[in-house]
Structure formats: structure tokens, C-alpha cells
N, C-alpha and C positions, 0 to 999 in steps of 0.2 A: 783156320784151325790153330790150336796151340802147339807150340814146339813139343810139349810133353806127350802129345798124341803119337809122335813118331820117334821120340828119342828119350834117352835117360841121361843122367849126369853123374860125374864124380868131381870132387873138389879137393883142394889142398891149399895150404898157406905156409909161408915162410917169411918171418919178419913182417914187412909192410906190403908184401906181394901176395895176391890171391890168384889162384888159377882154377878155371872151371873147364872141364871137358864135357862136350856134348857128343853123345854116341848114338848113332842111328840104330833103332831096333832091327831094321831091315836095310841091307846095303842099297837097295833100289831107291831109298829115300835120301841117301847121302847127297846127291847133287842138289836137291831142293834145299836141304839144310845148309849146304855150302853157299848157295846163292842168297839165301834169306838171312843168314846169321853172320853179318859182317862185323869187323872190329868197330866200325863207326856206329852200328846199331847197338852193340854191346856198350860202348862208351856212352852213348846217349841214354840208354836204359839205366845205367849206373852213374849218371852225371852228378848226383848228390853224394856219392860214396867214393868213386874212383877219381882221384885227382892227378893221376899220371897217365902214361901211355897204356893202350890196350893193343897187344900183339896177338894175332891169330896164327896158330900152327895147324896146318891141315895134315891129317893122317888118313889118307883115303884107303889104305890097305885094311884098316879096321873100321872104316866109316865114321871117323871121329874128327872133331875140331877141338883144339885146346886153346883157351884164351888166358893169356898171362896179363894180369892187371897190376900196374905199378901204383904205389901210394893209394892202396885200396882198403887198408885196415886201420885207419886212424893212428898210425905210428907203429902198428904191430898188434897182434892179438893180445899179448899180455899188457900192453900199454893203453889199449882202446877203452873208452868208457862205454862203448856200445855193448849191449847184452850179447848179441851174436850177429854182427854185421859182416860176418865172413862165412866161408864154407857153405854149409847146407842152405842157409837162408839166401845167399846170393844165387846158388844153383836153382833153388825153387823159383826165384823171381825170373831167372833167365828162361826156365822151362815154361813159364807163363806167357812168353813172348808170342804175339800173333804172327803167323807166317801164312803164305798163300796155301790154299788147298791143293792137293796133289793134281786135281783136274784143271786147275787154273792155268 
């Protein structure tokens, strides 16, 4: 299944840092998201865009993960030649990630 089937996302950026939060629609799905969406998978997914470290912060109280990605915006949003390689576009790509079905 796709991550978007069980979660939504919020994004932000500052300078050359992008962050994406993945929030479970239902708290019972949080352990699956936590196991399936690792910093390594996120780094691999964005290997063409993110040239720095990817750090994951778990926020289990609200069923969320926050990924902070360094060197992810081509020098910063105002300096990047990309049309929108930040924010909502990155979140949409992350939500398209394949994860195991709940029953798996």
C-alpha cells in the first residue's frame, strides 16, 4: 500500500533545510509507519535532491515522524533553480512511498 493510505503530511523549509512530517490518520498505524519509513529510506527516495543528512524525530504522542533533510533545496528556496523541489512536492513524493500492508 502507499503511505498516503494511512498518513498525511506537513512540510516546511528554512534556508537549505527541508522538513517533512508524516502523521498517521489513526494512531494504531503509527508503529507500521515508524518501522517502514526510516531515515535511510527517505534518504534513498530523495537521493537526487537531498545531499546532506536525513534525521528522523519520532513524536509518538501525536503519531508523527518528522524528517529534517540537510542540503535539500539547491542552496535554499530563493536560490534554487528548481520550480518547486521543496515543500509540498517532496511531501507528495514521500506519501507515494510503498509500505507493507497492515495485514503483512
